[in-house]
LUMVEX-798677 format. One line per 3 residues: number of its first residue (from 1); their letters; for each residue x, y, z of N, C-alpha, C, O. Coordinates in Angstrom, 2 decimals, always signed. Atoms other than C-alpha are relative to their C-alpha. Layout:
<atoms>
NUM	A	X:Y:Z:X:Y:Z:X:Y:Z:X:Y:Z  ... $
</atoms>
This chain:
<atoms>
1	MKE	+1.07:+1.01:+0.08:-79.91:+26.15:+3.55:+0.19:-0.88:-1.23:+0.02:-2.10:-1.18  -0.23:+0.74:+1.24:-79.13:+25.18:-0.04:+1.17:-0.96:+0.16:+1.13:-2.09:-0.33  -1.16:+0.85:-0.22:-75.73:+23.84:+1.04:-0.35:-1.21:+0.84:+0.11:-2.32:+0.55 $
4	SFT	+0.41:+1.10:-0.85:-77.31:+21.71:+3.76:-0.82:-1.02:-0.79:-0.68:-2.22:-0.60  +0.81:+0.88:+0.83:-79.80:+20.32:+1.26:+0.88:-0.81:-0.94:+0.67:-2.01:-1.15  -0.93:+0.69:+0.90:-76.98:+19.51:-1.14:+0.78:-1.08:+0.73:+0.95:-2.19:+0.22 $
7	DLR	-0.74:+0.98:-0.81:-74.98:+17.79:+1.61:-0.87:-1.21:+0.31:-0.41:-2.35:+0.23  +0.92:+1.08:-0.33:-78.02:+15.74:+2.61:-0.26:-0.87:-1.23:-0.35:-2.10:-1.12  +0.23:+0.74:+1.23:-78.62:+14.75:-1.00:+1.21:-0.88:-0.34:+1.05:-2.02:-0.79 $
10	VIR	-1.23:+0.78:+0.25:-74.99:+13.62:-1.37:+0.05:-1.19:+0.94:+0.36:-2.31:+0.52  +0.00:+1.08:-0.98:-75.25:+11.57:+1.83:-0.98:-1.09:-0.40:-0.66:-2.28:-0.33  +1.01:+0.98:+0.40:-78.43:+9.90:+0.60:+0.44:-0.77:-1.24:+0.19:-1.97:-1.35 $
13	TVE	-0.48:+0.65:+1.21:-76.85:+9.17:-2.78:+1.06:-1.04:+0.33:+1.02:-2.17:-0.16  -1.06:+0.92:-0.40:-73.78:+7.59:-1.20:-0.58:-1.21:+0.74:-0.16:-2.34:+0.49  +0.62:+1.10:-0.73:-75.92:+5.52:+1.16:-0.76:-0.93:-0.95:-0.78:-2.15:-0.76 $
16	SIK	+0.72:+0.79:+0.98:-78.01:+4.38:-1.79:+0.96:-0.87:-0.80:+0.66:-2.03:-1.08  -1.02:+0.76:+0.74:-74.89:+3.30:-3.69:+0.54:-1.14:+0.86:+0.68:-2.26:+0.39  -0.51:+1.02:-0.90:-73.55:+1.44:-0.66:-1.03:-1.09:+0.23:-0.69:-2.28:+0.29 $
19	GAL	+1.06:+0.98:-0.18:-76.91:-0.24:-0.11:-0.15:-0.90:-1.22:-0.39:-2.10:-1.09  +0.08:+0.78:+1.24:-76.99:-1.32:-3.75:+1.14:-1.01:-0.07:+0.95:-2.14:-0.51  -1.15:+0.90:-0.01:-73.51:-2.81:-3.38:-0.27:-1.23:+0.86:-0.01:-2.36:+0.43 $
22	VDL	+0.29:+1.11:-0.91:-74.57:-4.93:-0.42:-1.06:-0.93:-0.59:-0.91:-2.15:-0.56  +1.05:+0.81:+0.62:-77.75:-6.08:-2.17:+0.56:-0.88:-1.11:+0.23:-2.06:-1.20  -0.53:+0.73:+1.15:-75.80:-7.11:-5.26:+1.00:-1.09:+0.42:+1.06:-2.15:-0.21 $
25	IEE	-0.91:+1.04:-0.50:-73.11:-8.97:-3.29:-0.83:-1.19:+0.46:-0.47:-2.34:+0.18  +0.88:+1.08:-0.48:-75.90:-10.98:-1.66:-0.64:-0.74:-1.17:-0.83:-1.96:-1.11  +0.70:+0.59:+1.14:-77.58:-11.58:-5.03:+0.90:-0.79:-0.94:+0.56:-1.90:-1.36 $
28	KGF	-0.81:+0.61:+1.05:-74.70:-12.41:-7.34:+1.49:-0.07:+0.29:+2.24:-0.65:-0.50  -1.42:+0.04:-0.34:-71.35:-11.96:-5.61:+0.74:+1.21:-0.57:+0.40:+1.72:-1.63  -0.71:-1.22:+0.38:-68.87:-9.09:-5.83:+0.66:-0.10:-1.36:+0.64:+0.87:-2.13 $
31	ESI	-0.73:+0.15:+1.25:-66.89:-10.48:-8.76:-0.89:+0.21:-1.21:-0.42:+0.68:-2.25  +0.91:-0.09:+1.14:-69.97:-10.51:-11.01:-0.66:+1.36:-0.14:-1.34:+1.62:-1.13  +0.66:-1.30:+0.01:-71.11:-6.99:-10.18:+0.65:+0.96:-1.00:+1.87:+0.99:-1.13 $
34	TVK	-0.48:-1.06:+0.89:-70.80:-4.21:-12.76:-0.49:+1.35:+0.52:-1.39:+1.43:+1.35  +0.45:-1.33:-0.39:-71.12:-0.46:-12.36:-1.44:+0.21:-0.44:-2.21:+0.86:+0.26  +1.37:-0.11:+0.48:-74.29:-0.68:-14.43:-0.97:-0.65:+0.97:-2.06:-0.13:+1.23 $
37	DIT	+0.84:+0.66:-1.00:-75.71:-3.14:-11.92:-0.24:+0.92:+1.20:-1.36:+1.04:+1.70  +0.09:-0.87:-1.18:-74.97:-0.71:-9.10:-0.89:+1.21:-0.28:-1.74:+1.55:+0.54  +0.79:-1.21:+0.32:-76.44:+2.35:-10.84:-1.48:-0.34:-0.19:-2.36:+0.43:+0.18 $
40	TKA	+1.39:+0.42:+0.20:-79.56:+0.43:-11.82:-0.67:-0.27:+1.34:-1.79:+0.17:+1.59  +0.55:+0.33:-1.31:-80.06:-0.90:-8.30:-0.20:+1.26:+0.86:-1.19:+1.39:+1.57  +0.08:-1.23:-0.80:-79.38:+2.52:-6.73:-0.88:+1.07:-0.64:-1.16:+2.09:-0.02 $
43	RIN	+0.84:-0.95:+0.75:-81.53:+4.29:-9.35:+0.68:+1.35:-0.19:+0.11:+2.41:+0.06  -0.75:-1.21:+0.32:-78.86:+6.76:-10.33:+0.63:-0.18:-1.37:+0.67:-1.30:-1.90  -0.68:+0.13:+1.28:-77.04:+7.53:-13.57:+1.50:-0.23:+0.23:+2.00:-0.05:+1.34 $
46	RGT	-1.42:+0.33:-0.12:-73.42:+6.57:-14.27:+0.82:+1.21:+0.41:+1.80:+1.09:+1.15  -0.72:-1.22:-0.36:-72.28:+10.18:-13.99:-0.01:+0.25:+1.50:+0.99:+0.69:+2.07  +0.12:-0.17:-1.45:-73.55:+10.34:-10.42:+0.91:-0.97:+0.73:+1.57:-0.61:+1.71 $
49	FYA	-0.89:+0.99:-0.62:-71.71:+7.14:-9.55:+1.45:+0.46:-0.10:+2.18:+0.46:+0.89  -1.41:-0.36:+0.22:-68.43:+8.34:-11.07:+0.38:+1.33:+0.65:+1.56:+1.66:+0.74  -0.29:-1.21:-0.76:-68.75:+11.62:-9.20:+0.50:-0.34:+1.40:+1.10:+0.49:+2.08 $
52	HYQ	-0.39:+0.43:-1.34:-68.12:+9.60:-6.04:+1.07:-1.09:+0.00:+1.90:-1.14:+0.90  -0.92:+1.14:+0.02:-66.16:+6.50:-7.06:+0.55:-0.24:-1.41:-0.11:+0.07:-2.40  -0.63:+0.28:+1.29:-63.78:+5.44:-9.82:-0.60:-1.25:-0.65:-0.82:-1.29:-1.86 $
55	DKF	+0.55:+1.27:+0.47:-65.18:+1.92:-10.13:-0.52:-0.78:+1.20:-0.56:-0.25:+2.31  +0.57:+0.78:-1.10:-66.67:-0.88:-8.04:+1.04:-0.32:+1.05:+0.71:-0.47:+2.23  -1.07:+0.30:-0.95:-63.29:-1.60:-6.44:+0.26:+1.20:+0.91:+0.51:+1.04:+2.11 $
58	DLM	-0.15:-1.23:-0.79:-62.96:+2.02:-5.30:-1.14:+0.12:+1.00:-0.93:+0.52:+2.14  +1.17:+0.00:-0.88:-66.47:+1.79:-3.85:+0.20:-0.99:+1.15:-0.03:-0.65:+2.31  -0.22:+1.02:-1.03:-65.62:-1.43:-2.00:+1.08:+0.44:+0.98:+0.91:+0.33:+2.19 $
61	NSY	-1.10:-0.45:-0.87:-62.33:-0.05:-0.68:-0.43:+1.14:+0.90:-0.08:+1.17:+2.08  +0.48:-1.14:-0.79:-64.00:+3.16:+0.47:-0.90:-0.45:+1.14:-0.78:+0.04:+2.26  +0.93:+0.52:-1.01:-66.71:+1.25:+2.34:+0.79:-0.75:+1.08:+0.53:-0.60:+2.27 $
64	QEE	-0.82:+0.76:-0.96:-64.15:-1.06:+3.95:+0.81:+0.94:+0.88:+0.89:+0.74:+2.09  -0.81:-0.95:-0.77:-61.92:+1.84:+5.01:-0.85:+0.76:+1.00:-0.39:+1.07:+2.10  +0.92:-0.68:-0.92:-64.91:+3.59:+6.56:-0.27:-0.87:+1.22:-0.26:-0.38:+2.35 $
67	IMR	+0.24:+0.95:-1.09:-65.65:+0.48:+8.64:+1.24:-0.09:+0.90:+1.12:-0.05:+2.12  -1.23:+0.17:-0.78:-62.01:+0.09:+9.70:+0.38:+1.26:+0.77:+0.91:+1.17:+1.88  -0.27:-1.25:-0.72:-61.62:+3.76:+10.63:-0.82:+0.08:+1.28:-0.32:+0.48:+2.33 $
70	EMS	+0.86:-0.06:-1.17:-64.56:+3.52:+12.99:+0.45:-1.01:+1.06:+0.47:-0.70:+2.25  -0.48:+1.00:-0.95:-63.28:+0.30:+14.57:+1.33:+0.44:+0.62:+1.59:+0.17:+1.80  -1.27:-0.51:-0.52:-59.85:+1.91:+14.92:-0.24:+1.05:+1.08:+0.43:+1.06:+2.11 $
73	TIT	+0.34:-1.03:-0.98:-61.39:+4.86:+16.75:-0.48:-0.62:+1.31:-0.05:-0.21:+2.39  +0.51:+0.69:-1.19:-63.26:+2.57:+19.14:+1.14:-0.65:+0.77:+1.22:-0.54:+2.00  -1.11:+0.71:-0.64:-60.12:+0.54:+19.82:+0.96:+0.97:+0.67:+1.34:+0.76:+1.83 $
76	KEN	-0.98:-0.95:-0.54:-57.78:+3.50:+20.33:-0.54:+0.73:+1.23:+0.22:+1.02:+2.15  +0.58:-0.72:-1.13:-60.19:+5.23:+22.70:-0.08:-0.87:+1.25:-0.08:-0.35:+2.37  +0.20:+0.90:-1.15:-60.54:+2.15:+24.91:+1.19:-0.86:+0.35:+1.23:-1.45:+1.43 $
79	LPN	-1.13:+0.88:-0.23:-57.23:+0.31:+24.59:+0.82:+0.35:+1.24:+1.17:-0.55:+2.00  -0.79:-0.32:-1.20:-55.30:+2.26:+27.28:-0.66:-0.48:+1.30:+0.02:-1.01:+2.18  +0.70:+0.47:-1.19:-57.97:+1.51:+29.88:-0.02:-1.51:+0.09:+0.05:-2.08:+1.18 $
82	LIA	-0.05:+1.46:+0.01:-58.03:-2.12:+28.80:+1.33:-0.50:+0.53:+1.37:-1.41:+1.36  -1.33:+0.41:-0.45:-54.28:-2.44:+29.31:+0.13:+0.19:+1.51:+0.67:-0.67:+2.21  -0.06:-0.27:-1.43:-54.60:-0.86:+32.75:-0.81:-1.02:+0.80:-0.38:-1.46:+1.86 $
85	DLH	+0.86:+0.95:-0.71:-57.44:-3.19:+33.73:+0.58:-1.40:+0.03:+0.26:-2.18:+0.93  -0.60:+1.33:+0.03:-55.41:-6.26:+32.76:+0.94:-0.23:+1.18:+1.27:-1.37:+1.50  -0.91:+0.10:-1.15:-53.12:-5.50:+35.72:-0.75:-0.03:+1.33:-0.15:-0.05:+2.40 $
88	TND	+0.81:+0.08:-1.21:-56.01:-5.61:+38.16:-0.58:-1.40:+0.12:-0.41:-2.23:-0.76  +0.61:+1.31:-0.21:-57.89:-8.57:+39.58:-1.23:-0.20:-0.88:-1.58:-1.33:-1.23  +1.21:+0.09:+0.81:-60.99:-7.74:+37.54:+0.38:+0.24:-1.46:+0.37:+1.38:-1.92 $
91	KKV	-0.51:-0.13:+1.36:-59.78:-8.44:+34.00:-1.10:+0.24:-1.03:-0.82:+0.73:-2.13  +1.02:+0.05:+1.04:-63.11:-8.58:+32.25:-0.74:+1.31:-0.24:-1.34:+1.49:-1.30  +0.85:-1.17:+0.08:-64.67:-5.18:+32.88:+0.21:+0.79:-1.28:-0.72:+0.95:-2.08 $
94	QTI	-0.26:-0.83:+1.15:-62.98:-3.05:+30.24:+0.03:-0.80:-1.29:-0.36:-0.31:-2.35  -0.05:+0.85:+1.19:-62.43:-5.93:+27.83:-1.41:-0.19:-0.55:-1.63:-0.06:-1.76  +1.38:+0.18:+0.44:-66.14:-6.60:+27.71:-0.55:+1.30:-0.55:-1.31:+1.30:-1.52 $
97	EIA	+0.49:-1.29:+0.47:-66.81:-2.90:+27.28:+0.49:+0.27:-1.43:-0.29:+0.71:-2.28  -0.53:-0.19:+1.36:-64.52:-2.70:+24.24:-0.68:-0.97:-0.96:-1.12:-0.57:-2.04  +0.60:+1.01:+0.88:-65.89:-5.92:+22.79:-1.45:+0.31:-0.29:-1.90:+0.14:-1.42 $
100	VLI	+1.40:-0.35:+0.20:-69.47:-4.79:+23.30:-0.11:+1.14:-1.02:-0.96:+1.10:-1.92  +0.03:-1.13:+0.94:-68.75:-1.53:+21.47:+0.29:-0.46:-1.42:-0.37:-0.03:-2.37  -0.34:+0.52:+1.32:-67.13:-3.39:+18.59:-1.14:-0.82:-0.57:-1.52:-0.65:-1.73 $
103	FKF	+1.08:+0.85:+0.50:-69.91:-5.96:+18.32:-1.27:+0.80:-0.28:-2.02:+0.47:-1.20  +1.15:-0.86:+0.30:-72.57:-3.25:+18.51:+0.20:+0.70:-1.34:-0.73:+0.82:-2.14  -0.31:-0.65:+1.28:-70.84:-1.45:+15.65:-0.15:-0.99:-1.15:-0.71:-0.66:-2.19 $
106	LDQ	+0.13:+1.02:+1.03:-70.61:-4.68:+13.65:-1.46:-0.35:-0.25:-1.87:-0.59:-1.38  +1.42:+0.30:+0.12:-74.28:-5.34:+14.35:-0.71:+1.08:-0.80:-1.61:+0.80:-1.59  +0.57:-1.12:+0.74:-75.15:-1.88:+13.02:+0.34:-0.09:-1.49:-0.41:+0.40:-2.34 $
109	NRR	-0.44:+0.16:+1.38:-73.25:-2.76:+9.85:-0.02:-1.48:-0.42:+0.79:-1.93:-1.23  +0.05:+1.45:+0.16:-74.25:-6.41:+9.85:-0.10:-0.44:-1.46:+0.62:-1.35:-1.86  +0.20:+0.46:+1.38:-75.41:-6.68:+6.22:+1.27:+0.13:-0.82:+1.63:-0.78:-1.57 $
112	FMK	-1.24:-0.18:+0.76:-72.21:-5.25:+4.78:+1.06:-0.98:+0.48:+1.71:-1.63:-0.34  -1.02:+0.88:-0.54:-69.94:-7.22:+7.11:-0.28:-1.45:-0.37:+0.64:-2.19:-0.72  +0.37:+1.36:+0.37:-71.84:-10.43:+6.43:+0.27:-0.24:-1.48:+0.75:-1.30:-1.87 $
115	AVL	-0.20:+0.14:+1.44:-71.69:-9.81:+2.69:+1.47:-0.04:-0.37:+1.90:-0.89:-1.15  -1.41:-0.11:+0.39:-68.03:-8.84:+2.50:+0.85:-1.12:+0.57:+1.86:-1.49:-0.03  -0.74:+1.11:-0.60:-66.84:-11.63:+4.81:-0.53:-1.37:-0.43:+0.03:-2.40:-0.08 $
118	GPN	+0.59:+1.24:+0.47:-69.04:-14.22:+3.16:+0.70:-0.53:-1.24:+1.62:+0.10:-1.76  -0.66:+0.65:+1.14:-68.10:-16.57:+0.30:-0.10:+0.79:-1.30:+0.70:+0.58:-2.21  +0.16:-0.79:+1.22:-69.34:-14.08:-2.33:+0.52:+1.42:+0.15:+0.28:+2.28:-0.71 $
121	GDL	-0.49:-1.35:-0.28:-67.62:-11.06:-0.79:+1.39:+0.25:-0.55:+1.73:-0.21:-1.64  -1.35:-0.38:+0.41:-64.08:-9.71:-0.97:+0.99:-0.80:+0.85:+1.15:-0.54:+2.04  -0.92:+0.87:-0.74:-61.51:-12.35:-0.01:+1.20:+0.77:+0.54:+1.83:+0.33:+1.50 $
124	SFQ	-1.16:-0.78:-0.44:-58.82:-9.67:+0.37:-0.30:+0.80:+1.27:+0.62:+1.34:+1.89  +0.37:-0.82:-1.16:-60.76:-7.98:+3.19:+0.62:-0.54:+1.28:+0.99:+0.24:+2.16  -0.60:+0.56:-1.21:-59.41:-10.40:+5.80:+1.47:+0.41:+0.12:+1.95:+0.68:+1.22 $
127	TKL	-1.39:-0.46:-0.01:-55.85:-9.49:+4.80:+0.07:+1.46:+0.41:+0.95:+1.86:+1.17  +0.05:-1.41:-0.36:-56.75:-5.82:+5.06:-0.29:+0.18:+1.49:+0.27:+1.07:+2.14  +0.31:-0.07:-1.42:-58.21:-6.42:+8.51:+1.22:-0.32:+0.85:+1.45:+0.32:+1.88 $
130	KEF	-1.21:+0.34:-0.73:-54.99:-8.07:+9.67:+0.99:+1.16:+0.00:+1.59:+1.47:+1.02  -0.88:-1.16:+0.11:-52.96:-5.11:+8.41:-0.52:+1.15:+0.86:+0.25:+1.86:+1.50  +0.62:-1.04:-0.81:-55.41:-2.75:+10.07:+0.23:-0.23:+1.49:+0.54:+0.70:+2.22 $
133	IYK	-0.21:+0.32:-1.42:-55.11:-4.56:+13.42:+1.45:+0.25:+0.39:+1.71:+0.79:+1.47  -1.42:-0.22:-0.30:-51.31:-4.47:+13.25:+0.30:+1.49:+0.15:+0.96:+1.90:+1.11  -0.25:-1.44:-0.05:-51.25:-0.73:+12.51:-0.66:+0.64:+1.22:-0.09:+1.52:+1.86 $
136	TLF	+0.71:-0.56:-1.15:-53.83:+0.01:+15.19:+0.71:-0.32:+1.31:+0.81:+0.53:+2.19  -0.63:+0.43:-1.26:-51.99:-1.98:+17.87:+1.44:+0.48:+0.16:+1.87:+0.78:+1.27  -1.44:-0.23:-0.14:-48.37:-1.19:+17.06:+0.55:+1.24:-0.71:+1.64:+1.70:-0.38 $
139	EST	-0.54:-1.13:+0.74:-48.01:+1.73:+14.65:-0.69:+1.32:+0.33:-0.27:+2.38:-0.14  +0.68:-1.22:-0.42:-50.42:+4.21:+16.19:+0.88:+0.76:+0.99:+1.56:+0.16:+1.83  -0.85:-0.83:-0.87:-48.70:+7.12:+17.96:-0.43:-0.05:+1.46:+0.37:+0.21:+2.35 $
142	DTP	+0.50:+0.01:-1.37:-50.89:+6.71:+21.04:-0.24:-1.41:+0.55:-0.92:-1.57:+1.57  +0.19:+1.36:-0.51:-50.78:+2.93:+21.43:+0.92:-0.27:+1.18:+2.09:+0.13:+1.16  -0.85:+0.34:-1.15:-49.52:+1.64:+24.80:+0.82:-1.27:-0.25:+1.66:-1.63:+0.58 $
145	LKL	-0.71:+1.23:+0.30:-48.21:-1.53:+23.14:+1.32:+0.29:-0.71:+1.38:+1.12:-1.62  -1.32:-0.19:+0.59:-44.51:-1.73:+22.27:+0.53:-1.33:-0.53:+0.45:-2.36:+0.15  -0.52:+1.22:+0.60:-42.93:-4.26:+19.94:+1.10:-0.64:+0.84:+1.21:-1.86:+0.91 $
148	ENL	-1.11:+0.53:-0.78:-39.89:-4.58:+22.20:-0.45:-0.74:+1.26:+0.33:-1.47:+1.87  +0.51:+0.68:-1.19:-42.10:-5.82:+25.04:-0.66:-1.34:-0.31:-1.03:-2.07:+0.61  +0.71:+1.22:+0.37:-43.62:-8.70:+23.09:+0.84:-1.24:+0.29:+2.07:-1.22:+0.20 $
151	LVP	-0.66:+1.27:-0.26:-42.80:-12.30:+23.97:+0.14:-0.83:-1.28:+0.90:-1.79:-1.32  -0.08:+0.66:+1.31:-43.34:-13.41:+20.34:+0.01:+1.09:-1.06:-0.41:+2.22:-0.79  +0.00:-1.01:+1.06:-42.86:-11.62:+16.99:-1.39:+0.59:-0.25:-2.38:-0.14:-0.28 $
154	GEY	+1.27:-0.69:+0.13:-45.57:-9.02:+16.43:-0.87:-0.49:-1.13:-2.10:-0.56:-0.98  +0.80:+0.43:+1.14:-46.63:-10.29:+13.01:-0.72:-1.32:+0.28:-1.83:-1.54:-0.22  +0.65:+1.26:-0.34:-47.37:-13.75:+14.43:-1.10:+0.21:+1.04:-2.15:-0.42:+0.98 $
157	LVS	+1.01:-0.31:-1.01:-49.22:-12.37:+17.41:-1.24:+0.59:-0.65:-2.36:+0.17:-0.35  +1.13:-0.64:+0.68:-51.39:-10.18:+15.19:-0.73:-1.00:-0.89:-1.96:-0.99:-0.97  +0.63:+1.00:+0.86:-51.99:-13.04:+12.75:-0.90:-0.92:+0.82:-1.99:-1.27:+0.39 $
160	YIA	+0.79:+0.87:-0.88:-53.21:-15.22:+15.64:-1.25:+0.73:+0.49:-2.36:+0.20:+0.42  +1.13:-0.79:-0.52:-55.38:-12.49:+17.15:-1.02:+0.26:-1.09:-2.22:+0.04:-0.90  +0.91:-0.36:+1.09:-56.83:-11.40:+13.82:-0.77:-1.21:-0.51:-1.99:-1.15:-0.67 $
163	SAH	+0.65:+1.19:+0.54:-57.56:-14.90:+12.51:-1.06:-0.54:+0.96:-2.16:-0.92:+0.55  +0.94:+0.50:-1.01:-59.22:-15.95:+15.76:-1.23:+0.90:+0.11:-2.36:+0.42:+0.12  +1.11:-0.94:-0.16:-61.32:-12.81:+16.10:-0.87:+0.07:-1.25:-2.10:+0.10:-1.15 $
166	IGV	+0.77:-0.02:+1.25:-62.33:-12.70:+12.43:-0.84:-1.26:-0.12:-1.98:-1.22:-0.58  +0.73:+1.25:+0.05:-63.32:-16.34:+12.67:-1.24:+0.02:+0.88:-2.29:-0.46:+0.47  +1.14:-0.10:-0.91:-65.57:-15.66:+15.65:-1.07:+0.92:-0.58:-2.26:+0.60:-0.53 $
169	VQQ	+0.94:-0.95:+0.61:-67.16:-12.67:+13.90:-0.71:-0.65:-1.19:-1.93:-0.50:-1.33  +0.61:+0.68:+1.14:-67.74:-14.71:+10.73:-1.03:-1.03:+0.46:-2.11:-1.11:-0.12  +0.93:+1.00:-0.50:-69.37:-17.51:+12.72:-1.28:+0.67:+0.47:-2.38:+0.16:+0.24 $
172	WLL	+1.16:-0.75:-0.51:-71.67:-14.96:+14.36:-0.84:+0.55:-1.15:-2.06:+0.44:-1.13  +0.72:-0.64:+1.10:-72.56:-13.16:+11.12:-0.59:-1.00:-0.98:-1.73:-0.84:-1.43  +0.42:+0.94:+1.03:-72.80:-16.13:+8.77:-0.84:-1.14:+0.54:-1.53:-1.82:-0.21 $
175	GEG	+0.87:+1.00:-0.61:-74.45:-18.47:+11.25:-1.34:+0.62:+0.32:-1.76:+1.58:-0.32  +1.31:-0.52:-0.37:-77.77:-17.87:+12.91:+0.12:+1.36:+0.67:-0.78:+2.18:+0.57  -0.26:-1.31:-0.57:-76.26:-14.96:+14.84:-1.05:+0.49:+1.00:-1.40:+1.67:+1.01 $
178	KES	+1.04:-0.39:-0.95:-78.85:-14.99:+17.61:+0.56:+0.70:+1.23:-0.17:+1.39:+1.94  -0.59:-0.59:-1.20:-76.41:-13.88:+20.29:+0.05:+1.53:-0.12:+0.28:+2.08:-1.19  -0.07:-1.46:-0.03:-76.53:-10.24:+21.33:+1.47:+0.44:-0.01:+2.35:-0.37:+0.25 $
181	PEE	-1.37:-0.50:-0.08:-73.42:-8.02:+21.09:+0.61:-0.23:+1.38:+1.80:-0.53:+1.49  -0.50:+0.22:-1.36:-73.11:-8.33:+24.87:+0.41:-1.45:+0.22:+1.44:-1.72:+0.83  -0.32:+1.42:-0.15:-73.18:-12.14:+24.72:+1.24:-0.35:-0.82:+2.09:-1.12:-0.37 $
184	MAR	-1.18:+0.26:+0.83:-70.66:-12.19:+21.87:+1.26:+0.57:+0.65:+2.34:-0.01:+0.55  -1.13:-0.59:-0.71:-68.42:-9.88:+23.91:+0.47:-0.91:+1.11:+1.67:-1.07:+1.33  -0.35:+0.93:-1.08:-68.54:-12.33:+26.81:+0.71:-1.22:-0.55:+1.71:-1.67:+0.01 $
187	ILS	-0.60:+1.19:+0.62:-67.74:-15.27:+24.54:+1.43:+0.30:-0.45:+2.35:-0.45:-0.14  -1.32:-0.34:+0.52:-64.81:-13.53:+22.86:+0.97:+0.35:+1.12:+2.14:-0.01:+1.06  -0.85:-0.36:-1.13:-63.48:-12.13:+26.13:+0.48:-1.23:+0.75:+1.63:-1.29:+1.17 $
190	TIT	-0.36:+1.23:-0.70:-63.52:-15.57:+27.75:+1.13:-0.73:-0.73:+2.09:-1.19:-0.11  -1.01:+0.69:+0.79:-61.51:-17.08:+24.92:+1.30:+0.79:-0.03:+2.38:+0.22:+0.13  -1.19:-0.84:+0.15:-59.12:-14.13:+24.53:+0.79:+0.11:+1.28:+2.02:-0.03:+1.27 $
193	LNG	-0.68:-0.21:-1.27:-58.32:-13.54:+28.19:+0.55:-1.29:+0.60:+1.63:-1.30:+1.18  -0.34:+1.24:-0.71:-58.19:-17.14:+29.36:+0.56:-1.10:-0.89:+1.12:-2.08:-0.40  -0.52:+0.99:+0.92:-57.28:-19.08:+26.24:-1.03:-1.06:-0.40:-1.99:-1.28:+0.33 $
196	PFF	+0.98:+0.98:+0.50:-59.09:-21.77:+24.19:-0.10:-1.24:+0.88:-1.18:-1.84:+0.97  +0.07:+1.19:-0.84:-58.18:-24.61:+26.57:-0.88:+0.24:+1.23:-1.59:-0.65:+1.67  +0.87:-0.36:-1.12:-59.86:-22.78:+29.46:-1.45:+0.02:-0.48:-2.34:-0.50:+0.20 $
199	AAG	+1.37:-0.10:+0.53:-62.91:-22.05:+27.28:-0.58:-1.39:-0.29:-1.79:-1.59:-0.25  +0.45:+1.37:+0.29:-63.05:-25.76:+26.40:-0.19:-0.82:+1.27:-0.61:-1.97:+1.21  +0.16:+0.71:-1.26:-63.11:-26.69:+30.09:+1.11:-0.96:+0.33:+0.96:-1.84:+1.17 $
202	LKN	-1.13:+0.90:-0.20:-59.71:-28.38:+29.94:+1.07:+0.56:+0.92:+2.00:-0.15:+1.30  -1.02:-0.64:-0.81:-57.76:-25.90:+32.03:-0.64:+1.00:+0.93:-1.54:+1.73:+0.53  +0.47:-0.98:-0.97:-58.40:-23.88:+35.18:+1.03:+1.10:+0.15:+2.22:+0.83:+0.35 $
205	N	-0.93:-1.15:-0.17:-56.90:-20.39:+35.41:+0.02:+0.45:+1.45:+0.73:+1.40:+1.79 $
</atoms>
């Protein structure tokens, strides 16, 4: 019972630290944040902070990696079915399902994603996301995608996919963001599967 209480207390402390980080990014930007700012906002002492993180950069990296691990899990669990569905007449079913899951996850973590992808966040996060997408799609042991099957170099394909998708997510998070995860999944699926010219009404597939 004591161990469970301790675990719960640690979880609450970590969540408090992460919440303080997001609040401070929104208030003053990541570059201006100090560990003292975080401990004051989270109402903890410096020793408690350093028991979990080395500094604010370690905290940021840990939070980002947590987000990317979860997105990687969602992608890996659904990617094989997506590939299979692309060979059928109904291309949208599984794609929308994956996209909905991703957008629901992003919505659950909206404040952090909005803060870190915003102008006062971490500019290196987009580079990390591109690297994450490449590893998830091509370096995972269970990925159905093979570099030798690509029609263009993998790094350019991933750069295009990542930049386009991150841009759509940023527009959703940093704009009014009224669309539901399901609607955003439909929007992204239409562009991804059929191309921007089709989405613009200039081309019929």
